[in-house]
C-alpha positions in Angstrom: -6.5 -21.9 -21.0 -5.2 -19.2 -23.4 -4.6 -15.5 -22.0 -6.8 -12.5 -22.9 -3.5 -11.3 -24.9 -3.5 -14.3 -27.0 -7.2 -14.2 -27.7 -7.1 -10.7 -28.6 -4.0 -11.4 -31.1 -5.6 -14.4 -32.8 -8.9 -12.5 -33.0 -6.8 -9.7 -35.1 -5.1 -12.0 -37.4 -8.6 -13.8 -37.9 -10.2 -10.4 -38.7 -7.4 -9.4 -41.1 -7.8 -12.4 -43.0 -11.5 -11.8 -43.4 -11.3 -8.4 -44.7 -10.2 -10.4 -47.9 -11.9 -13.5 -47.8 -15.5 -12.3 -46.9 -17.2 -10.2 -49.6 -17.8 -6.8 -48.7 -15.9 -6.6 -45.3 -13.2 -4.4 -47.0 -15.8 -1.8 -47.6 -17.5 -2.1 -44.1 -14.0 -1.9 -42.5 -13.5 1.5 -44.5 -16.6 2.8 -42.8 -15.6 2.5 -39.6 -11.7 3.5 -40.4 -13.2 6.9 -41.8 -14.3 7.7 -38.6 -11.3 6.8 -36.6 -8.7 7.7 -39.2 -6.1 8.7 -36.9 -5.5 5.1 -35.4 -3.5 2.8 -37.2 -4.4 -0.1 -39.1 -4.5 -2.8 -36.6 -6.1 -0.7 -34.0 -8.9 0.3 -36.7 -9.6 -3.3 -37.5 -9.9 -4.2 -33.7 -12.3 -1.5 -33.0 -14.2 -2.0 -36.3 -14.8 -6.0 -35.2 -15.7 -5.0 -31.8 -17.7 -1.7 -32.5 -18.3 -1.2 -35.8 -20.4 1.9 -35.1 -17.7 3.6 -33.1 -17.4 7.3 -33.8 -14.6 8.5 -31.5 -12.4 6.2 -29.1 -10.3 7.1 -26.4 -8.7 5.9 -23.1 -10.8 6.2 -19.5 -7.8 8.5 -18.6 -8.4 10.6 -21.9 -12.1 10.8 -21.5 -11.7 11.9 -17.9 -8.8 14.3 -17.7 -9.1 15.7 -21.2 -12.8 15.9 -21.8 -14.4 15.8 -18.4 -16.4 12.7 -19.2 -16.8 9.5 -17.2 -17.3 6.1 -18.8 -20.6 4.5 -18.1 -20.5 1.8 -15.5 -20.9 -1.4 -17.0 -19.7 -0.5 -20.5 -17.3 -2.9 -22.0 -13.8 -2.1 -23.4 -12.4 -2.1 -26.6 -9.2 -4.3 -26.5 -6.4 -3.3 -28.5 -2.9 -4.5 -28.7 -0.2 -2.0 -27.6 3.2 -2.6 -29.1 4.9 0.5 -27.4 6.5 -1.1 -24.6 9.1 -3.8 -24.2 6.2 -6.2 -24.8 3.1 -6.4 -26.1 0.1 -5.9 -23.9 -3.4 -5.0 -23.8 -5.1 -2.0 -23.8 -8.6 -0.6 -23.6 -10.5 2.3 -25.2 -14.1 3.4 -25.0 -16.3 5.0 -27.7 -17.8 8.6 -26.9 -21.3 6.6 -26.7 -20.0 5.0 -23.3 -19.4 8.2 -21.7 -21.4 10.8 -20.0 -20.6 14.4 -18.5 -18.5 15.1 -15.6 -19.1 17.8 -13.1 -16.8 20.4 -13.8 -16.5 21.3 -17.7 -17.7 18.5 -19.7 -16.8 18.6 -23.4 -19.6 17.6 -25.9 -18.8 15.2 -28.7 -18.2 17.3 -32.1 -15.6 16.0 -34.9 -14.8 18.3 -37.8 -17.7 18.2 -40.3 -18.0 18.7 -43.8 -20.3 21.4 -45.2 -20.9 22.2 -48.9 -19.4 26.0 -48.1 -16.1 24.0 -47.4 -15.9 22.1 -50.4 -14.2 24.4 -52.9 -11.5 25.3 -50.1 -11.0 21.5 -49.1 -10.5 20.5 -53.0 -8.0 23.6 -53.2 -6.1 22.5 -50.1 -5.8 18.7 -51.5 -4.8 20.2 -55.0 -2.2 22.3 -53.6 -0.8 20.1 -50.8 -0.5 16.9 -53.1 0.3 18.7 -56.7 -3.1 17.4 -58.0 -4.8 19.4 -61.0 -8.5 19.9 -60.2 -11.0 18.9 -63.1 -13.4 22.0 -63.5 -17.1 21.4 -64.0 -17.4 18.0 -62.1 -18.9 17.3 -58.6 -17.0 17.1 -55.2 -17.0 13.4 -55.2 -16.1 13.2 -58.7 -12.9 15.4 -58.1 -12.2 13.1 -54.9 -12.2 10.2 -56.7 -10.2 11.5 -59.4 -7.6 13.1 -57.3 -7.3 9.7 -55.3 -6.0 7.9 -58.4 -3.3 10.3 -58.6 -2.4 10.3 -54.8 -2.5 6.8 -55.0 0.0 6.7 -57.8 2.3 9.0 -56.3 2.6 7.0 -53.3 2.7 3.7 -54.8 6.5 2.9 -55.0 7.4 2.1 -51.3 4.2 -0.1 -50.8 4.6 -2.1 -53.9 8.3 -3.0 -53.1 6.9 -4.2 -49.6 4.2 -6.0 -51.4 6.7 -7.8 -53.7 8.6 -8.9 -50.5 5.5 -10.3 -48.7 3.3 -12.2 -51.4 4.6 -15.7 -51.2 1.9 -18.0 -50.9 -0.9 -15.6 -51.7 -2.6 -15.4 -54.8 -0.4 -12.6 -55.9 2.3 -14.8 -56.0 2.5 -15.6 -59.6 1.7 -12.2 -61.1 4.4 -9.9 -62.7 4.8 -6.7 -61.6 2.5 -4.6 -63.9 -0.4 -6.8 -62.6 0.8 -6.4 -59.1 0.9 -2.9 -59.4 -2.5 -2.5 -61.0 -4.0 -4.4 -58.2 -2.3 -2.6 -55.5 -2.8 1.0 -57.1 -6.7 0.1 -58.2 -7.4 -0.8 -54.3 -5.6 2.2 -52.8 -7.1 4.7 -54.8 -10.6 3.2 -54.5 -10.1 2.8 -50.8 -8.9 6.3 -50.5 -11.8 7.9 -52.1 -14.2 5.7 -50.5 -13.0 6.7 -47.0 -12.7 10.4 -47.6 -16.1 10.3 -48.9 -17.5 8.6 -46.1 -15.7 10.9 -43.6 -17.2 14.0 -45.6 -20.7 12.4 -45.0 -21.2 11.1 -48.9 -22.8 7.6 -49.4 -19.6 6.1 -50.9 -21.7 3.0 -52.3 -23.3 5.4 -54.7 -20.0 5.9 -56.3 -18.5 2.2 -56.0 -19.5 -1.3 -56.1 -18.2 -4.8 -55.5 -16.4 -4.9 -58.5 -14.2 -1.9 -57.6 -12.7 -3.9 -54.9 -12.4 -7.3 -56.5 -8.7 -7.3 -56.6 -8.9 -7.8 -52.6 -9.6 -11.4 -52.9 -6.1 -11.9 -54.2 -4.6 -10.4 -51.2 -5.2 -14.0 -49.5 -2.5 -14.2 -46.6 -2.1 -12.2 -43.7 1.2 -10.4 -44.7 -0.4 -9.2 -48.0 -3.9 -7.9 -46.3 -1.6 -5.9 -43.6 0.5 -4.2 -46.6 -2.6 -3.2 -48.1 -4.2 -2.2 -44.8 -1.2 0.0 -43.8 -1.1 1.6 -47.2 -4.5 2.6 -47.1 -4.6 3.8 -43.7 -1.2 6.0 -43.9 -2.4 7.7 -47.2 -6.1 8.3 -45.8 -4.9 9.6 -42.7 -2.6 12.1 -44.6 -5.6 13.4 -46.8 -8.2 13.6 -44.0 -5.7 15.6 -41.8 -5.3 18.1 -44.3 -9.0 18.2 -44.9 -9.6 18.6 -41.0 -7.3 21.4 -41.0 -8.9 23.1 -43.9 -12.1 22.7 -42.5 -11.0 24.2 -38.9 -9.5 27.4 -40.7 -12.7 27.6 -42.5 -14.7 27.4 -39.3 -12.7 30.0 -37.8 -13.0 32.6 -40.5 -17.1 31.8 -40.4 -16.9 32.5 -36.5 -14.9 35.7 -37.1 -17.5 36.8 -39.7 -20.3 36.3 -37.1 -18.5 38.4 -34.9 -18.5 41.7 -37.0 -21.3 43.0 -34.6 -19.1 43.9 -31.6 -21.6 43.3 -29.3 -22.9 39.9 -29.0 -24.0 37.8 -26.2 -22.1 38.3 -22.7 -22.9 34.8 -21.4 -21.4 33.1 -24.3 -18.2 35.4 -24.2 -17.7 34.5 -20.5 -18.0 30.9 -21.0 -14.7 29.1 -20.4 -12.9 28.0 -23.5 -9.8 25.8 -24.1 -6.9 26.7 -26.2 -7.6 25.3 -29.9 -5.0 22.8 -29.7 -5.9 19.4 -31.2 -5.2 17.1 -28.1 -5.0 13.6 -29.2 -4.6 10.1 -27.4 -1.3 9.1 -26.5 -1.1 6.9 -29.7 -2.6 9.9 -31.6 -5.7 7.6 -32.5 -8.6 10.2 -31.1 -9.7 13.1 -32.8 -10.9 14.9 -29.9 -10.9 18.6 -29.5 -11.4 19.6 -25.9 -13.1 23.0 -26.6 -15.3 21.7 -29.1 -15.7 17.6 -28.1 -15.7 15.2 -30.9 -17.7 15.6 -33.9 -18.9 13.5 -36.4 -20.0 14.0 -40.3 -23.1 11.8 -40.6 -22.1 8.0 -39.4 -23.6 5.4 -41.1 -25.0 3.9 -37.8 -26.0 5.5 -34.4 -23.7 5.4 -31.4 -24.1 3.2 -28.3 -24.3 -0.1 -30.4 -24.3 -3.4 -29.2 -21.5 -5.9 -28.2 -20.4 -8.1 -31.0 -18.1 -11.3 -30.4 -14.5 -10.4 -29.6 -15.0 -7.8 -26.7 -12.8 -8.8 -24.1 -13.4 -7.0 -20.5 -16.2 -4.8 -18.6 -15.1 -1.5 -17.9 -13.8 -0.1 -14.6 -16.0 1.9 -12.2 -16.4 5.4 -12.6 -13.2 7.0 -12.7 -12.5 10.2 -10.7 -12.8 13.7 -12.1 -9.8 15.2 -14.0 -8.6 18.9 -13.9 -9.4 20.8 -16.9 -7.6 23.6 -17.9 -8.8 27.3 -18.2 -8.6 29.2 -21.2 -9.3 32.5 -22.8 -12.3 33.3 -25.3 -11.2 35.4 -28.2 -13.2 38.9 -28.7 -12.8 40.2 -32.0 -14.2 43.5 -33.2 -16.0 43.6 -36.4 -13.6 46.1 -38.0 -10.5 43.8 -37.0 -11.7 40.8 -39.2 -10.4 41.0 -42.4 -6.9 42.3 -40.9 -6.7 39.3 -38.3 -7.6 36.7 -41.0 -4.8 38.5 -43.4 -2.2 38.6 -40.7 -3.3 35.0 -39.4 -2.6 33.8 -42.7 0.6 35.2 -43.5 2.1 34.3 -40.2 0.9 30.5 -40.4 2.6 30.6 -43.9 5.9 32.2 -42.8 6.3 30.0 -39.6 5.6 27.0 -41.5 8.5 27.9 -44.3 10.7 28.6 -41.4 10.3 25.3 -39.8 10.6 23.5 -43.0 13.5 25.1 -43.3 15.0 24.5 -40.1 14.5 20.6 -40.5 15.5 20.3 -44.2 12.2 19.6 -45.5 12.7 20.8 -49.1 11.8 20.2 -52.7 14.3 17.4 -52.9 12.6 15.6 -49.9 9.2 16.2 -51.5 10.3 14.6 -54.8 12.0 11.5 -53.4 9.3 11.0 -50.5 6.1 12.7 -51.1 4.3 11.1 -48.1 7.1 12.0 -45.5 7.1 15.6 -46.8 3.3 16.3 -46.9 3.2 15.0 -43.0 6.3 16.8 -42.1 4.7 20.0 -43.7 1.4 19.3 -42.1 2.8 19.0 -38.8 4.7 22.4 -39.1 1.5 23.9 -40.3 -0.4 22.8 -37.5 2.3 24.0 -35.0 2.3 27.3 -36.7 -1.3 27.5 -36.2 -1.1 27.1 -32.4 1.6 29.8 -32.3 -0.6 32.3 -34.5 -3.9 31.2 -32.4 -2.2 32.2 -29.2 -0.1 35.1 -30.1 -2.5 36.7 -32.7 -6.2 35.6 -31.9 -6.7 34.4 -28.2 -4.4 37.1 -27.0 
């Protein structure tokens, strides 16, 4: 009798092949991937295959200790493959819809949400971070599609080489370099735009149809689909992380503006607040904020869905409550708003530059490996923001 590990491994391989062989499967996968973009490709696919309506997933330990939420009795875990140790093992995550509040400081589920007021700042951030020129006079969705073409082109080289080395026995095998490059770039660009638009609350199917993804059928082996999936995952994650940071900055600015009146609800001020640190699951898959919960931008389907084939085990019993860290809520007088915002921005920029210099992340690296440069700069910026939040805003 096959072990659960073997069953999940074979299930994963089957589902990867079905992404290319079944019409529309790739787009359906992208819709799920847009909501759980921090998970790696294989995890995204397994979550999609078992819970396509998932919006935010984490382990029992994370839900309990970080969010003070308990997994519902009788819920089914989503089986993932964990290669982090000496040998592959199974691990289980649960969607937020499978949880309920604990007894101390339960956190509600909220992920970053795109609003029309943020679109200009988001486009400017993408333009600056990825050195992509903007097109004046076109809509947000059209600009995302246009920018995705450039970003895919800039990050094509490494993945193209990997595809050349893995295309044996696939329908890509006899293609020359030009046609191979066209297929990969087209799919990466369209997948990036589709994922970003979906995560930002747009109906991506209004901007793409089946013909925009027709090259997927040439990726007819496990190896070639894996190259495409990993490439699409990495590039989309890089862009969505930047969008998320920009939106959180916009949200902070908006909250400061609402506090221009120094007299506000004392009950609100006295509520506990954890530090605005983005705490992620150990595999950096979740997008949960303990102070704001898990947010969703208009998902395609409601949470708490059914149990498709492939789910492996029943959930454990209710878990014990985890400790929650206390935190301090900021109090900002109205007259300080503009000065705090300016100082915070300057401090973040200065600290980010210092971290880049200390780690030798420079223009040479940017020219030779843009993806690594962007990821490093994003990490430095996030670290700088945490320092500034603690020292300037929450002090």
